VEXTI-387436 format. One line per 10 residues: number of its first residue (from 1); for each residue x, y, z of N, C-alpha, C. Coordinates in steps of 0.05 Angstrom, whole numbers, plus 32768, in hexadecimal, padded with zeros to 4 digits. Atoms other than C-alpha are relative to their C-alpha. Layout:
! residues N
NUM	X/Y/Z/X/Y/Z/X/Y/Z ~ ...
END
This chain:
! residues 264
1	8017/7FFF/7FF0/824B/8086/80C0/7FF8/7FE5/800D ~ 8007/801C/7FF3/823C/804E/80F4/7FE3/7FFC/8002 ~ 801B/8008/7FFF/81FB/802E/80E7/7FFC/7FE4/800C ~ 8002/8019/7FF5/8209/7FEF/810D/7FEA/7FFD/8013 ~ 8017/8006/7FEF/81CF/7FCE/8131/8005/7FE7/8012 ~ 7FFA/8018/7FF1/81F0/7F9A/815E/7FEC/7FFE/8019 ~ 8011/8003/7FE7/81C0/7F7E/8195/7FE5/8008/7FFB ~ 801A/7FF6/8006/8184/7F9B/8171/7FED/7FE7/7FF4 ~ 8012/8015/800B/8147/7F6F/815E/7FEA/800F/7FEF ~ 8010/7FF2/8013/811F/7F85/8121/7FEA/7FE9/7FF4
11	8016/800E/800E/80DB/7F6B/8106/7FFE/800C/7FE3 ~ 8006/7FF8/801C/80D3/7F6F/80BA/7FEA/7FF0/7FF3 ~ 8015/800E/800D/8090/7F5E/809B/8003/8001/7FE2 ~ 7FFD/8000/801D/8089/7F4C/8052/801D/7FF9/7FF8 ~ 7FE3/8005/8003/80D1/7F32/8056/800A/7FEA/7FEF ~ 7FF9/8016/8011/80CF/7EFA/8024/800B/8007/7FE6 ~ 7FF7/7FF6/801B/80DD/7F22/7FE6/8002/801D/7FFF ~ 8002/7FE2/8006/80E8/7F67/7FCA/800E/8011/8013 ~ 7FF6/7FED/7FEE/80F3/7FA1/7FF6/8004/7FF5/801C ~ 7FFE/8008/7FE3/80E5/7F7D/8036/8019/7FED/8003
21	7FE9/8012/7FFE/8119/7F46/8026/801C/8010/8002 ~ 7FE8/7FEF/7FFF/814E/7F7C/8019/8002/8010/8018 ~ 7FFE/7FF5/7FE6/813C/7F9F/8059/800B/7FEE/8013 ~ 7FF6/8013/7FEF/8147/7F61/807E/801E/7FF9/7FFC ~ 7FE2/8005/8006/818B/7F55/805C/8010/8017/800C ~ 7FF0/7FE8/7FF7/81A3/7F9D/806C/7FFF/8000/801F ~ 8001/8000/7FE3/818B/7F9A/80B4/8012/7FEA/800D ~ 7FEE/8016/7FF6/81AE/7F55/80BF/801C/8008/7FFB ~ 7FE7/7FF6/8006/81EA/7F72/809E/800B/8015/8012 ~ 7FFA/7FEC/7FED/81EA/7FAA/80D0/8003/7FF5/801D
31	7FFB/800D/7FE7/81EA/7F78/8109/7FE5/7FFA/800F ~ 8017/8006/7FF3/81A2/7F72/811B/7FF7/7FE4/7FFF ~ 8010/801A/8001/817D/7F32/812E/7FE6/8005/7FF4 ~ 8017/7FF9/800F/813E/7F2B/8107/7FE8/7FEA/8004 ~ 8019/800F/8002/80F6/7F11/8109/7FF5/8008/7FE1 ~ 8009/7FFB/801B/80E2/7F0A/80BF/7FE4/7FF3/7FFC ~ 801E/8008/8002/8098/7F03/80AD/7FF8/8003/7FE2 ~ 8011/7FFF/8018/806F/7EF3/806D/7FEC/7FEA/8004 ~ 8014/8018/7FFF/8037/7EC3/805F/800B/7FE9/7FF8 ~ 7FF6/8017/800A/805D/7E92/8036/8019/7FF7/800E
41	7FEA/800A/7FF1/808C/7E67/8060/8019/7FF9/7FF0 ~ 7FE8/8009/800F/80B7/7E49/8029/8013/8017/7FFA ~ 7FED/7FE9/8008/80D2/7E8A/800D/800A/800D/8018 ~ 7FF6/7FF4/7FE7/80D7/7EA6/8054/8018/7FF1/800B ~ 7FE9/8011/7FF5/8103/7E6A/8069/8019/8004/7FEE ~ 7FEB/7FFD/8011/812F/7E75/802B/800F/801B/8008 ~ 7FF4/7FE7/7FF8/813A/7EBE/8041/800D/7FFE/801A ~ 7FF4/8004/7FE4/8146/7EA9/808A/801A/7FF2/7FFD ~ 7FE7/8011/8000/817B/7E77/8073/8017/8014/7FF6 ~ 7FEE/7FED/8009/819F/7EAF/804E/8009/8012/8015
51	7FF8/7FEB/7FEB/819D/7EDF/8087/8010/7FF2/8015 ~ 7FEF/800D/7FE9/81B9/7EAA/80B9/801C/8000/7FF8 ~ 7FE4/8001/8008/81F8/7EAA/808E/8011/8018/800D ~ 7FF3/7FE8/7FF5/8206/7EEF/80AD/8005/7FFE/801D ~ 7FFB/8007/7FE3/8208/7ED0/80F3/7FEC/800C/8011 ~ 8016/7FF4/7FEE/81C8/7EF2/810A/7FEB/7FEB/8006 ~ 8018/8015/7FF6/818F/7ECE/812F/7FE9/8009/7FF0 ~ 8018/7FFA/8012/8152/7ECA/8102/7FE8/7FEF/8007 ~ 8017/8010/7FFB/810C/7EB6/8116/7FED/8003/7FE9 ~ 8013/8000/8016/80DA/7EA4/80DF/7FE2/7FFF/800B
61	801C/8000/7FF8/8090/7EB5/80E9/7FF0/8002/7FE6 ~ 8012/7FFE/8019/8065/7EA1/80AF/7FE2/8005/800B ~ 801B/7FF8/7FF7/8023/7EC5/80BE/7FF6/8017/7FF2 ~ 800C/7FEB/800E/7FF2/7EF3/809F/7FFC/8017/8010 ~ 8002/7FE8/7FEF/7FFA/7F37/80C0/7FE8/8012/7FF9 ~ 801A/7FF2/8004/7FBA/7F4F/809E/7FEB/7FF6/8011 ~ 8013/8006/7FEB/7F97/7F2B/80D6/8009/8005/801B ~ 7FF5/7FF9/7FE3/7F9A/7F3B/8120/800E/7FE9/800B ~ 7FF2/8018/7FF6/7FAF/7EF4/812F/801D/7FFE/7FF5 ~ 7FE6/8001/800D/7FE9/7EF8/80FE/8013/8013/800C
71	7FEF/7FED/7FF2/8002/7F39/811A/8009/7FFA/801C ~ 7FFA/8008/7FE6/7FFD/7F21/815F/8015/7FEA/8002 ~ 7FEC/8017/8001/8025/7EE2/8150/801A/800B/7FFA ~ 7FE5/7FF3/8007/805E/7F0B/8132/800B/800C/8019 ~ 7FF6/7FF2/7FE6/8065/7F35/8173/8005/7FEA/8016 ~ 7FFC/8012/7FEC/805B/7EFA/81A0/8019/7FED/7FFC ~ 7FE8/800F/8005/8091/7ED0/817F/8019/800E/8001 ~ 7FE9/7FEF/7FFE/80BF/7F0A/817E/8007/8002/801D ~ 7FFC/7FFF/7FE4/80B8/7F12/81C9/800B/7FE5/800D ~ 7FF9/801A/7FF5/80BF/7EC8/81D5/801F/7FFB/7FF9
81	7FE5/8005/800B/8100/7EC4/81AB/8016/8014/800B ~ 7FEE/7FEA/7FFA/8121/7F06/81BC/7FFC/8010/8017 ~ 8005/7FEF/7FE8/80FF/7F27/81F4/7FFE/801E/7FFD ~ 8001/7FE3/8007/8100/7F6D/81D2/7FF9/8003/7FE2 ~ 8004/7FF5/801C/80EE/7F93/8192/800C/801B/7FFF ~ 7FF6/7FE8/8002/811A/7FCA/817F/7FFA/8011/7FE5 ~ 8007/7FF5/8018/8108/7FD6/8137/7FE8/7FEF/7FF3 ~ 8017/800E/800F/80C4/7FC7/8112/7FFE/800E/7FE7 ~ 8004/7FF9/801A/80C0/7FCC/80C8/7FE8/7FF6/7FF4 ~ 801C/8008/800B/8079/7FCB/80AE/8003/8002/7FE2
91	7FFF/8000/801D/8085/7FB8/8067/7FEB/7FEF/7FF1 ~ 8014/8013/800D/804E/7F85/8058/7FEC/8012/7FF1 ~ 8013/7FF0/800E/8021/7FA2/8023/7FFC/7FF5/7FE2 ~ 8003/8006/801C/8006/7F97/7FDD/7FE7/800E/7FF5 ~ 8015/7FF3/800E/7FDB/7FB9/7FA9/7FFB/7FF0/7FE7 ~ 8007/800D/801B/7FB5/7F9A/7F6E/7FF0/8014/7FF0 ~ 8010/7FED/8010/7F9A/7FC3/7F36/7FE5/7FF7/7FFA ~ 801C/8006/8004/7F50/7FC6/7F2F/7FF1/801C/7FF9 ~ 800E/7FE8/8007/7F23/7FFA/7F0F/7FEC/8009/801A ~ 800D/7FF5/7FEA/7F03/8028/7F44/7FE4/7FF7/8005
101	801A/8007/7FFD/7EBC/8019/7F36/7FFB/7FE0/8001 ~ 8002/801D/7FFE/7EC9/7FCD/7F36/8009/7FF6/801B ~ 7FF7/8009/7FE5/7EE5/7FCD/7F7D/7FE7/7FF9/8011 ~ 8014/8006/7FEE/7EBA/7FAC/7FB2/8009/8009/801D ~ 7FFA/7FF8/7FE8/7EB6/7FBB/7FFB/8016/7FEC/800C ~ 7FEB/8014/7FF4/7EE0/7F7B/8009/801B/8008/7FF4 ~ 7FE7/7FF8/800B/7F16/7F97/7FDC/800B/8016/8011 ~ 7FFA/7FE9/7FEE/7F19/7FD7/8007/800B/7FF4/801B ~ 7FFB/800B/7FE5/7F18/7FB0/8049/801B/7FF0/7FFF ~ 7FE7/8012/8003/7F4E/7F7D/8032/8019/8012/7FFE
111	7FE7/7FEF/8005/7F7D/7FB4/801A/8008/8010/801A ~ 7FFA/7FF0/7FE7/7F77/7FDD/805B/800A/7FED/8017 ~ 7FF7/8011/7FEC/7F7F/7FA0/8086/801F/7FF9/7FFC ~ 7FE4/8006/8006/7FC3/7F8F/8063/8011/801A/8001 ~ 7FEE/7FE8/8006/7FDE/7FD4/8053/8001/8013/8014 ~ 8002/7FED/7FEA/7FC8/7FFB/8090/8000/7FF1/801A ~ 8005/800E/7FE5/7FAD/7FCF/80C8/8016/7FEE/8009 ~ 7FE8/8011/7FF7/7FE9/7F9F/80C8/8015/8010/800F ~ 7FEB/7FED/7FF6/8015/7FDA/80D7/7FF4/800C/801B ~ 800B/7FF6/7FE9/7FE4/7FF6/810B/8002/7FEC/8017
121	8000/8015/7FED/7FDE/7FB3/8131/801C/7FF9/800B ~ 7FE5/8007/7FF8/8029/7FA4/8130/800B/8018/800F ~ 7FF4/7FE8/7FF1/803C/7FEC/8145/7FF5/8004/801B ~ 800B/7FFB/7FE7/800A/7FF0/817D/8008/7FE9/8014 ~ 7FF6/8015/7FEF/8023/7FAD/8196/801B/8003/8009 ~ 7FE4/7FFE/7FFB/806C/7FBE/8192/8005/801B/8011 ~ 7FF9/7FE8/7FF3/8067/8005/81B0/8004/7FFB/801F ~ 7FFC/8002/7FE5/805D/7FEE/81F7/801C/7FF2/8007 ~ 7FE8/800E/7FFD/8099/7FBE/81F0/8017/8014/7FFF ~ 7FEB/7FEC/8003/80C4/7FF7/81D6/8001/8014/8014
131	8000/7FEE/7FE8/80AD/8026/820D/800F/7FF5/8017 ~ 7FF4/800E/7FE7/80C1/7FF4/8243/801C/7FFE/7FFE ~ 7FE4/8005/8004/8105/7FEA/8225/800F/801A/7FFB ~ 7FF2/7FE7/8004/8114/8034/821C/7FFE/800D/7FE3 ~ 8000/7FF3/801C/8105/8040/81D1/7FFE/7FEA/7FEA ~ 8000/8013/8018/8100/8021/818B/7FFB/8011/7FE9 ~ 8004/7FF4/801B/80F6/8030/8143/7FE7/7FF2/7FF2 ~ 8014/800B/8010/80B6/8027/8119/8004/800E/7FE5 ~ 7FFC/7FF3/801B/80C2/802F/80CE/7FE9/7FF2/7FED ~ 8016/800B/8010/8086/8028/80A1/8005/8006/7FE2
141	7FFA/7FFC/801D/808C/801D/8056/7FE3/8004/7FF1 ~ 8018/7FF9/800E/8055/8042/8030/8005/7FFD/7FE0 ~ 7FFD/8002/801D/8052/804E/7FE3/7FFC/8019/7FF5 ~ 8004/7FE7/8011/8055/8084/7FAF/7FE3/8007/7FFC ~ 801B/7FFA/8004/800C/807C/7FA3/7FF0/8009/8019 ~ 800B/7FF5/7FE6/8000/8090/7FEC/8003/801F/7FFC ~ 7FFB/7FE3/8006/801A/80D6/7FD2/7FF1/8007/7FE7 ~ 800B/7FF9/8019/7FFF/80D4/7F8B/7FEC/7FE8/7FF8 ~ 8014/8018/8003/7FBE/80A7/7F88/7FFE/7FF9/7FE2 ~ 8004/800E/8019/7FB3/8078/7F4E/7FE6/7FF4/7FFF
151	801C/800A/8003/7F6E/806A/7F36/7FFD/7FE3/7FFF ~ 8000/801D/8003/7F7F/8022/7F2B/8009/7FF1/8019 ~ 7FF5/800B/7FE6/7F9B/8018/7F72/7FF2/8010/8018 ~ 800C/7FEF/7FEC/7F69/803E/7F9B/8000/7FF7/801B ~ 7FFC/8009/7FE5/7F65/8014/7FD9/801D/8000/800B ~ 7FE5/8000/7FFA/7FAF/800A/7FDA/800B/801D/8005 ~ 7FF7/7FE3/7FFD/7FBC/8055/7FD1/7FF6/800C/801B ~ 800C/7FF6/7FE7/7F8B/8068/8008/800B/7FF6/8019 ~ 7FF1/800C/7FE8/7FAA/8036/8039/8019/800B/8005 ~ 7FE4/7FF6/7FFD/7FEF/804D/802C/8002/801B/8007
161	8001/7FE4/7FF5/7FDC/8095/8035/7FFA/8000/801D ~ 8008/7FFF/7FE4/7FBC/8084/8076/8017/7FF5/8010 ~ 7FE7/8009/7FF2/7FFE/8060/8089/8012/8017/8006 ~ 7FEF/7FE9/7FFB/8023/80A0/8080/7FF6/8011/8016 ~ 800C/7FF1/7FEB/7FF2/80C3/80AE/8003/7FF2/801A ~ 7FFD/800F/7FE7/7FF5/808C/80E1/801D/8002/800A ~ 7FE3/7FFE/7FF6/8042/8091/80E3/8002/8019/8010 ~ 7FFD/7FE5/7FF2/803C/80DB/80F8/7FF1/7FFD/8019 ~ 800F/8003/7FE7/8009/80C8/812C/8010/7FF0/8014 ~ 7FEE/8010/7FEF/8038/8093/814A/8015/8012/8009
171	7FEA/7FF0/7FF7/8070/80C6/814B/7FF7/8015/8015 ~ 800A/7FEC/7FED/8047/80FB/816E/7FF9/7FF4/801A ~ 8008/800B/7FE8/802F/80CA/81A3/8017/7FF4/800F ~ 7FED/8010/7FF3/806D/80A4/81B3/801C/8006/7FFC ~ 7FE4/7FF7/8001/80AD/80C9/81A0/800B/8006/801A ~ 7FF3/7FF7/7FE5/80B4/80E4/81E5/8008/7FE7/8010 ~ 7FF7/801A/7FF2/80BB/8099/81FC/8019/7FF5/7FF2 ~ 7FE9/800C/800F/80F4/808F/81CA/7FF8/7FEE/7FE9 ~ 800C/8011/8016/80C7/806B/8198/7FFD/8012/7FE9 ~ 8000/7FEE/8016/80D6/808D/8157/7FF5/7FF2/7FE7
181	800E/800D/8018/80AB/8081/8119/8002/8011/7FE8 ~ 7FFC/7FF5/8019/80B8/8092/80D2/7FF4/7FEF/7FEA ~ 800B/800E/8017/809C/8082/808E/8012/8003/7FE6 ~ 7FF2/8000/801A/80BD/8071/804B/7FEC/7FFE/7FEA ~ 8014/8002/8019/8099/807D/8007/8010/7FFA/7FEA ~ 7FF0/8008/8018/80BB/8054/7FD2/7FEE/8009/7FE5 ~ 800C/7FFD/8019/80AE/8063/7F8A/7FFF/7FE4/7FF2 ~ 8001/8019/800F/80B1/802F/7F52/8019/7FF0/8006 ~ 7FE9/8010/7FFA/80DF/7FF9/7F6C/8000/7FE7/7FF1 ~ 7FFD/8019/8012/80F9/7FBE/7F43/8001/7FE9/8011
191	8004/8018/7FF0/80DE/7F87/7F6C/7FF6/7FE9/7FF0 ~ 8009/8017/8010/80C6/7F42/7F58/7FE5/8004/7FF4 ~ 801B/7FFC/800B/807E/7F5A/7F50/8002/8012/7FE7 ~ 7FFD/7FEE/8017/8095/7F92/7F22/800D/7FF1/7FE9 ~ 7FF5/8011/8015/80C0/7F62/7EFC/7FED/7FEE/7FF2 ~ 8017/8012/800B/8086/7F31/7EF3/7FED/8010/7FF0 ~ 8012/7FF1/8013/8058/7F68/7ED8/800D/800C/7FE6 ~ 7FF2/7FFA/8019/808D/7F7D/7EA8/8004/7FE9/7FED ~ 8000/8017/800F/8094/7F37/7E91/7FE6/7FF9/7FF2 ~ 801A/8005/800C/804A/7F31/7E85/7FFC/8014/7FE8
201	8003/7FEC/8015/804A/7F71/7E5E/8012/7FF9/7FE7 ~ 7FEE/8009/8017/8086/7F59/7E35/7FF4/7FEC/7FEF ~ 800C/8015/800F/8064/7F1A/7E22/7FE9/8009/7FF0 ~ 8017/7FF6/800E/8026/7F3F/7E0E/8006/8012/7FE7 ~ 7FFA/7FEC/8014/804A/7F73/7DE4/8015/7FF6/7FEE ~ 7FEC/800B/800F/8082/7F4A/7DC9/801C/8010/8005 ~ 7FE5/7FF1/7FF6/80B7/7F78/7DEB/8010/7FF3/8014 ~ 7FF0/800B/7FEB/80EF/7F67/7E18/7FF7/800E/801B ~ 8006/7FF4/7FE7/80E9/7F75/7E63/800D/801B/8003 ~ 7FF2/7FE4/7FFF/811C/7FAD/7E5D/7FF4/8014/7FEF
211	800D/7FEE/8010/80F6/7FCC/7E25/7FE5/8009/800E ~ 8017/7FFA/7FEF/80B7/7FC9/7E52/8007/8017/8014 ~ 7FF7/7FEC/7FEA/80DE/7FEF/7E89/8007/801A/7FF3 ~ 7FF9/7FE7/800F/80FA/8022/7E56/7FE6/800F/7FF9 ~ 8019/7FF0/8008/80B3/8032/7E3D/7FF2/8009/8019 ~ 800A/7FF7/7FE7/809B/8038/7E86/800F/801B/8008 ~ 7FEF/7FE7/7FF9/80D4/806C/7E93/7FF9/8017/7FED ~ 8007/7FEB/8016/80C3/8090/7E52/7FE5/800C/8006 ~ 801A/7FF6/7FFB/8078/8096/7E65/8000/800E/8019 ~ 8002/7FF1/7FE6/8085/80AC/7EAC/801F/8001/8009
221	7FE4/7FFD/7FFB/80CE/80C4/7EB1/8007/8003/801E ~ 7FF4/7FFA/7FE6/80F5/80BD/7EF2/8019/800F/7FFD ~ 7FE8/7FED/8002/8126/80F5/7EFB/801C/7FF0/8001 ~ 7FE8/800E/7FFD/815C/80C4/7F11/8008/7FEE/7FE7 ~ 7FFB/800E/801A/8152/809D/7ED0/8000/7FE2/8003 ~ 8000/801D/7FFA/8148/8058/7EEF/7FE9/7FF9/8013 ~ 800F/800A/7FEB/8119/802E/7F17/8010/7FFE/801A ~ 7FF3/8002/7FE7/8128/8028/7F60/8006/7FE1/8005 ~ 7FF8/801C/7FF8/8148/7FE9/7F7F/7FF8/7FFE/801D ~ 8006/8004/7FE5/8134/7FCA/7FC2/8014/800C/8013
231	7FEB/7FF4/7FF0/8176/7FE0/7FDE/7FFE/801E/8004 ~ 8005/7FE2/7FFD/8164/8028/7FD2/7FEF/8007/801A ~ 8011/7FFE/7FEA/812E/8020/8007/800E/7FF6/801A ~ 7FF4/8010/7FE9/8153/7FF0/8036/8017/8010/800D ~ 7FEC/7FF1/7FF4/818D/801E/8041/7FF6/8016/8012 ~ 800C/7FEB/7FEE/8160/8055/805C/7FF4/7FF3/8019 ~ 800D/800C/7FE9/813D/8024/808A/8016/7FFC/8016 ~ 7FE9/8006/7FED/8181/8010/80AA/8009/801A/800D ~ 7FFA/7FE7/7FF4/8191/8059/80B4/7FEC/800A/8016 ~ 8017/7FF9/7FEC/814D/8067/80D5/8001/7FF0/8018
241	7FFF/8014/7FE8/8157/802B/8102/8018/8006/8011 ~ 7FE5/7FFC/7FF0/819C/8043/8119/7FFF/8017/8013 ~ 7FFD/7FEB/7FED/81B2/8072/8150/8004/801B/7FF1 ~ 7FFB/7FE7/800D/81C4/80A6/811C/7FE6/800E/7FF9 ~ 801B/7FF5/8006/817A/80B1/8110/7FF1/8008/8019 ~ 800B/7FFD/7FE6/816C/80BF/8158/7FEF/801A/8004 ~ 8011/7FE7/7FFE/814B/8104/814A/7FEF/8003/7FE7 ~ 800F/7FFF/8018/8123/80F0/810D/7FE7/7FEF/8008 ~ 8019/800C/7FFA/80D9/80DF/811A/7FE9/800F/7FF3 ~ 8016/7FF2/800C/8097/80EC/80FA/8004/8009/7FE4
251	7FF9/7FF7/801B/80B7/80F5/80B6/7FF9/7FEB/7FEC ~ 8006/8012/8016/80A5/80D8/8074/8014/8007/7FEA ~ 7FEB/7FFE/8015/80DD/80CB/8041/7FF8/7FF5/7FE6 ~ 8008/8009/8019/80CC/80C7/7FF8/8019/7FF7/7FF1 ~ 7FEA/800C/800C/80FD/8099/7FD6/7FF7/7FF4/7FE3 ~ 800E/8008/801A/80E9/8099/7F8C/800E/8009/7FE8 ~ 7FF0/7FF6/8017/8120/80B3/7F61/7FF7/801C/7FF6 ~ 8009/7FE4/8007/80FB/80F7/7F5E/7FE6/8001/7FF1 ~ 8017/8001/8011/80BB/80E1/7F3D/7FE9/800E/800A ~ 8016/7FEF/7FF5/808C/8100/7F6E/8009/801C/8003
261	7FF7/7FE4/8003/808F/814A/7F5E/8000/8012/801A ~ 8000/7FF0/7FEA/807B/8165/7FA1/7FF3/7FEE/8016 ~ 8009/8010/7FE8/806D/814A/7FE7/7FED/8011/8010 ~ 8011/7FEC/7FF0/8032/8164/800E/8009/8003/801C
END
């Protein structure tokens, strides 16, 4: 299957680590030039240095896409460097556990700005560019809790559920122009954040990190029998960005090892 993306330009937000970094690696490996974004410049420059070894052109934009100014800067810098946008991957996002009744309005607003509005602003800025060039791809990264809400991640879950809905709205509005939009719903992925949480639990309980992960799988079994890896998500992103996915739009793909029992 040919998933090559030569001549394509992709934006990846949240690209300094975890799923976003792996998505950037896979897209570069498929031949795309990249604009990589995150808030922290140091980690982002390290990722960019690695990606440049593939021979691809890489633009680093350290900006907070949870703000209108940050999102606008990403798109502006992309146009200045490459003059086009073929693929937008809205991966920036974060959830922090907090009891529902302890949440403030600021907690809700901050979560929606990062986990939903960053994707809204970037998508609506990129759509006219994609329309003018004859098409493009928008791929939004949601979360399992957008399908199965978690009381300790209420704002994050609500924002990610809204992102699934927004993806379908984009598809309905712009697929006729060749701008195809899809959403990926990852399950529990073994990222740096998950590793750090496991390490804290291991220190508190006297267990090893692997024992913590084993206990997690025992408490909430994943049919596949393991946590996901960032590459499990990145491979699907490359496929959706490719010409082979030219009739796929408005779809939501749950990639979770089977843990979500049903999809609404």
